[in-house]
C-alpha distance (Angstrom), angle and dihedral (degrees) to the residues before:
residue distance angle dihedral
X1 . . .
X2 3.82 . .
X3 3.79 121.4 .
X4 3.76 130.9 -169.5
X5 3.79 96.8 -136.1
X6 3.80 116.8 130.4
X7 3.81 120.1 -116.2
X8 3.81 115.0 -86.7
X9 3.80 94.1 -111.8
X10 3.81 94.2 59.7
X11 3.79 96.4 61.9
X12 3.81 121.7 120.6
X13 3.79 89.6 -119.2
X14 3.81 90.3 59.2
X15 3.81 91.1 48.1
X16 3.80 89.6 51.7
X17 3.80 92.0 48.8
X18 3.79 91.2 50.2
X19 3.80 91.2 48.7
X20 3.82 91.1 49.6
X21 3.81 92.1 48.0
X22 3.80 90.6 49.2
X23 3.80 91.5 50.0
X24 3.81 91.0 49.0
X25 3.80 91.6 49.7
X26 3.80 92.0 49.9
X27 3.81 90.4 48.5
X28 3.81 91.1 49.7
X29 3.81 91.7 48.9
X30 3.80 91.6 48.9
X31 3.81 90.9 51.5
X32 3.80 91.5 46.7
X33 3.79 91.8 49.7
X34 3.80 90.8 49.9
X35 3.81 91.4 49.8
X36 3.81 91.6 49.9
X37 3.80 91.8 48.9
X38 3.82 90.2 50.7
X39 3.81 91.2 49.2
X40 3.80 92.4 49.8
X41 3.81 91.4 48.1
X42 3.81 91.6 49.6
X43 3.80 91.3 48.0
X44 3.80 92.9 50.5
X45 3.81 90.9 49.5
X46 3.82 91.4 49.4
X47 3.82 91.7 49.8
X48 3.81 90.7 50.2
X49 3.82 91.2 50.1
X50 3.84 95.4 44.4
X51 3.81 109.6 24.1
X52 3.82 96.1 159.0
X53 3.79 93.0 51.7
X54 3.81 89.9 46.7
X55 3.82 90.7 52.0
X56 3.79 90.3 49.8
X57 3.78 92.2 50.1
X58 3.81 91.1 48.4
X59 3.81 90.9 50.4
X60 3.80 91.0 49.4
X61 3.77 92.4 50.0
X62 3.81 91.2 48.5
X63 3.80 90.8 50.4
X64 3.81 91.7 48.6
X65 3.80 92.9 49.5
X66 3.80 91.5 46.1
X67 3.80 91.6 48.7
X68 3.78 91.9 48.6
X69 3.80 91.6 49.1
X70 3.81 91.1 49.2
X71 3.80 92.1 48.3
X72 3.79 92.0 47.5
X73 3.79 91.3 50.7
X74 3.81 90.8 51.6
X75 3.80 93.6 46.6
X76 3.78 95.9 45.3
X77 3.78 99.8 35.3
X78 3.77 101.9 37.2
X79 3.77 121.4 -133.7
X80 3.80 123.9 -59.3
X81 3.82 92.1 -132.6
X82 3.82 92.0 63.8
X83 3.80 92.9 53.9
X84 3.82 93.3 49.1
X85 3.81 95.3 52.3
């Protein structure tokens, strides 16, 4: 039995749902972009007001990342002394 009904995904209701989802996604992205821009602006202002503190924080973060990378390399790679002996 052959019918002439269109596939379920081509219905006007599906088109409306897709349009609504697209609009919601664009709205969410616009809000996220605005929040990120505000955060960047606030950060730049704080760095300009407190440059020494900002430099200290940056140095601390760099030391933490370097320490974590060193520790990870030792844990994952083993020590060089063990392979030589």
